[in-house]
C-alpha positions in Angstrom: -12.8 30.2 47.6 -14.9 27.0 47.5 -17.0 28.5 44.7 -13.9 29.4 42.6 -12.6 25.8 43.0 -16.0 24.3 42.0 -16.0 26.6 38.9 -12.5 25.6 38.0 -13.4 21.9 38.5 -16.4 22.3 36.2 -14.3 24.0 33.5 -11.7 21.3 33.7 -14.4 18.6 33.4 -15.8 20.3 30.3 -12.3 20.5 28.8 -11.6 16.9 29.6 -14.9 15.9 27.9 -14.0 17.9 24.8 -10.6 16.2 24.7 -12.1 12.7 25.0 -14.5 13.5 22.2 -11.6 14.6 20.0 -9.6 11.5 21.0 -12.5 9.2 20.0 -12.9 11.0 16.7 -9.2 10.7 15.9 -9.2 7.0 16.9 -12.1 6.3 14.6 -10.3 8.1 11.8 -7.2 6.1 12.5 -9.0 2.8 12.2 -10.6 4.0 9.0 -7.2 4.9 7.5 -5.6 1.6 8.6 -8.5 -0.3 6.9 -8.0 1.7 3.7 -4.3 1.1 3.8 -4.8 -2.7 4.2 -7.3 -2.7 1.4 -4.9 -0.9 -0.9 -2.1 -3.3 0.1 -4.2 -6.3 -0.7 -5.2 -4.8 -4.0 -1.6 -4.1 -4.9 -0.6 -7.6 -3.9 -3.3 -9.2 -6.0 -2.4 -7.0 -9.0 1.3 -7.4 -8.8 1.3 -10.5 -11.1 -1.0 -8.8 -13.6 0.7 -6.5 -16.2 -1.3 -3.5 -17.4 1.0 -3.1 -20.5 0.4 -4.8 -23.8 2.6 -7.9 -24.1 5.0 -7.7 -27.0 6.1 -11.1 -28.2 9.9 -11.6 -28.2 11.4 -12.3 -31.6 12.9 -15.8 -31.8 16.7 -15.9 -31.8 17.9 -17.1 -35.2 21.5 -18.2 -35.9 23.3 -15.9 -38.2 24.6 -17.3 -41.5 28.0 -19.1 -40.9 27.2 -20.0 -37.2 26.8 -23.5 -36.1 23.9 -25.0 -34.2 24.7 -26.6 -30.9 25.3 -30.1 -32.1 28.4 -32.2 -32.2 28.2 -32.6 -36.0 29.3 -30.0 -38.5 26.4 -28.0 -40.1 27.4 -26.3 -43.4 26.4 -22.7 -43.8 
């Protein structure tokens, strides 16, 4: 009976050690993923003001013939 309990205790200790190793591995992976996410967030934030597309100049707005400029005086067409 005592031998069986010692054997069970040893088996459980080995299982606990394996779980702790797995836990440490997952914790390290989690830290790495968080760091990558923060780096990506910082990169996105720094690139948010930069446009990757070509800038097309906007055409100036010109008054159509017969329209008046914004002035209190009459402007003939």
